[in-house]
N, C-alpha and C positions, 0 to 999 in steps of 0.2 A: 331581841329573837333569836332562838338558835334552831338553825335547820339541821338537816340530816348531813350536811359536809361539816357540820361542827362549826361553822363560822356565827359572829355576831348578827349577820343577814340572811334573810331566807332567800337562798341562792338558786333554790330547786324551779326549775320552769317546765312544764309540761311540752313536749313537743305534740302537736296534734296530729292524732291519728284515729280514723274513725272506727277502725274494731279495738281501741282500746282505751284507758284513762287510768283514772287515781286507784280504783279498787281490782285487785286481783281475787278472783273464785274459783275455788275447787272444790269437784264433786266426785266421788265416785269411792269403791270399793267397799262401802258401805252405803245407807242412803242419806249419809250426812254431808252436807255442803259447809264448807270454811270459807272464809274471807279474810284479806289483808288488805292495807294502805300501802301501795308500792314505796311510795315517795318515804315512808318511814322504815323502820325496822320493829319486830317483834313478833311474838306468836300470831298465829291464826284465831279467829273467834268465830263462834258457832251464826251460820247463816240460815238454816232451814234445811228442809229434807227433799231428795229427789222423790218423786212417784212412787219409785221402786226401786229398792236396792239392788245395785249392779256394780259389776268390775267391768273391766278392761274398755270403758268408754273410749281412751285413748286421746280426745280432745273435745274442745268446743268451739264454739263462734260467737262473734259477737258483734253489734252495729254501735257499740259504744252506750247503749242503753239497756238493751235486752241481750242475755246472754242463753246460749242454746246446746245443750247436750244431746248427743244422739246416737243410738245403738249401745252397744254393751253386753254383757251378759250376767243373766238373771234367772238361774237355774235353766237355762237354754239360751238362744241366742235372740237378743231383744230388738225388736223392730222400734220402741219408742221413742220419740224425741220430747225432750223436756224444755222448758223455760223458765228464766228467772227474770225480775226487774231488777238491775245490778246494782241501782241506788237504793233499794230498798231491802230490808231482809225476810223472809219468810220461805215457804215451802214452795218449790215448781209445780209448774202446772203444765198439764196436757199441750203439746203443740200441733203434733201428728204423728206421722208413721214413714220410716222408710220404707222402701219397696217388699225389703223381706228383712227378717231376721238377721243382723250384721255386729259382729264385735270384732275388736282391733281394728276399728276404719277411723283412722286419724283425721280430724277435720281442722280443714282453714277456712279463711274467708276474706272478703275486701271491703268487708263492713257494710256490704249490702246482702250478699250471699253467702251462704254457708256451703261448704263442698265438703263431703265423705269421700275418702280415697279408698278403694280397697276393701279388705277386710277378710273375715272368716265366717263362712257362712255353712249351712248345712248341706254336708256334701264334700265340703273342699273350700278352697279360697276364690275369690272374686277379683277382677281387674276393674269393675265398675266403679266410674265417679258420678255420684248423685247431688244434687243441688238442692236447697231451698231458699226462701226470701225470709229473711230474719224477722222482718218487721209485721209479718204477716203470721198466719197460723195455716198449718195444711200440711197433707203430706209431701215427700221429697219427690224429684222428677230426675230422670236419666239426663246426665250431662256429656258423657262419652266416656270413654275407656282410658284406663293404663296400658303402657306397651307391654305389661304381662301381669299374670295374676301375683298380689303383694299383700301384705298386710305388717302392720306397725312400721309405717312408713313416719317420718319425720316432715311435719308440713310448716311452711313460712310463706308470706305473702306481703304483696304491697296494695296499692288501690287500684292495681289493674292486673297482676299477675299472682298465680299461687303455684306453689312448688312443693313436690314431695321428693323425699329424699332418703336413701336405703331403703328397708325393710326386708321381707322376708318372701322369696317367693314359690313356696311349698317343697323346698329342697336344701336351700341354704340362702344365708344373709346375702345383700348385694348392694351395690356402690352407685347405683344410677341415681341422678337426678334428674327430672321431667318437670315442665309446666303446662299450665293452660292459661287462656285469657278469660278471667273469672266472668265478664259481663256477658260472653258468648257461650256457645257451646262446641262439642267436639274434643277428638281424642288428645291426650297428651304429647308433647312433642319433649325432644332431647335437651337438657339444660347442659349438663357436664356429671361429674362425679365427686362423690365424699371420699376423703382421707383412706378409708377404710370400707371394706363390706361389712354394715350392722344394720340392727333394726331397733325399735323402740325408741328411736330418738324423741326428744322434747323440742320443739322450736317456738322461739320467741322472734317478734318481727317489728321495728320501726318503720319509717315512710321509706327507708331505703336498704335496709340491711336484713337480712335472715340470717339468724343465729341457733345451731346445733347443739344441744348439750347430751354428751353422754352416749348411750347405746348400749346394746348386746351385741357382742360378748362383755360381760358386766364387768371386766377389766378395761374396759375402755374409756378413759375420763377425759376424752378430749372436747373443746368446746372448739367448732369452727362456723364460718360464715360465709355468706355470698351476697356480692350484691345484685339485688333483685331486678333491675332492668338490663342486667348483661348476661350473657352466657358464659360457663365456663364451671372449672373445678372449685372446690371449696379452699378457705386459706384459714390457716391457723389462728384460733384466737386466745386460747390458753387450755386450762384445766378446771374440771369440777371437782368437787371436795373430797368425794369417796367413791368407791363403786357401787353403784347401782344402774337401773335401766327403767325405762319406761317411765319417766317422770313425766310430769306437765309444764307447759311455761305458757308465758305470758307478759305483755310488756305495755309500760303506760307512756310509750315514745321516747323515753330517756333509758330509763330501767328496763332489762330483761330479767324475767323473775322463773325460776324453775323451782318446783316442790316435788315431794314422793318420791316414787321409784318403787319398783320390783326388788327390792331388796331386803326380805323380810316379812313385809314392805317398810320402806324408812319413811319418817315424818319429817327431813329437813327440808327448809326451805334455805334456799341460796341466790344472791343476784349477781348481776353485772352491770355496769355502764353499755350500752348498746354500741355506742360511735366509738368506744376505747377498744384495747384489748388487755387481757391478763385474765388471772384465774378468778373464778368464783369467789365471793364474801359469803359470810354466814348471815342470816336474816331473821331465823328464828325458826319455829317449830307448826306445823299442822296439828289439830287436835288430835289426831291418830295417822299411824301411818296407812298410806294408801298409794295406790297406782290408779292415777286420776286423770280426769279431763280439767281443764283451765280456760277460763274467758277473762276478760279485763274490760273495766268500763265507767260510766259515771264520772 
């Protein structure tokens, strides 16, 4: 039996993380939802449709079985939260609403709660952090605030802590990383800095490490990582394959995958091994180019 490492034995063993799993699901740019099997390689397949066609979702949250996509732009700032059952295929269903229409509000999770960080709202940018419980349905609640208004942050997490990295503060890109304890509520605390000021970074997380892919300026091909239970600046991991930004990331506990991006937009899918370092490797293609949100599970 041949596995993804090319040996005669199946060598791939998933590391258990409550926000990830074998299937990666990507949504946004249109109403189309795609999925892949993360342990393999190959092109994405059609999963179903969102409740509305929207761009700039920015991210998604998963509890391993349900995937949630919040906010975005659908002819205006959307407050809609959609959900899917990751192990099946089919159209998304209504989950509830954010407290206001928000776009570019990247989302993170500890496998129980989903958190939206900042974003763009009518009249400007916001520093709000909002949360919802993934296994239920309903509207979001206030969690606390980021240190400044910001949008297009990169989000990574472990079972207790979520971090947002970089972003745009209304006038320029920033290099700030800050974190919260997901099971509580309150304002974000300083963690460290990214290697450069940038926004629209994709994040993927295993049980201990958060990996950040690319970002804008779009010639920034850096992959960097943090150890989530420490604090400090990012460490270099390697490089992404091409100039792009606003990709989406997800993880099955072993591999980190990033896909899409606002570079035309692109339909590329690339992957890394989370606990190694090195450049990304080609995985396949999405069904269409997209700037998308991503979840993993099942």
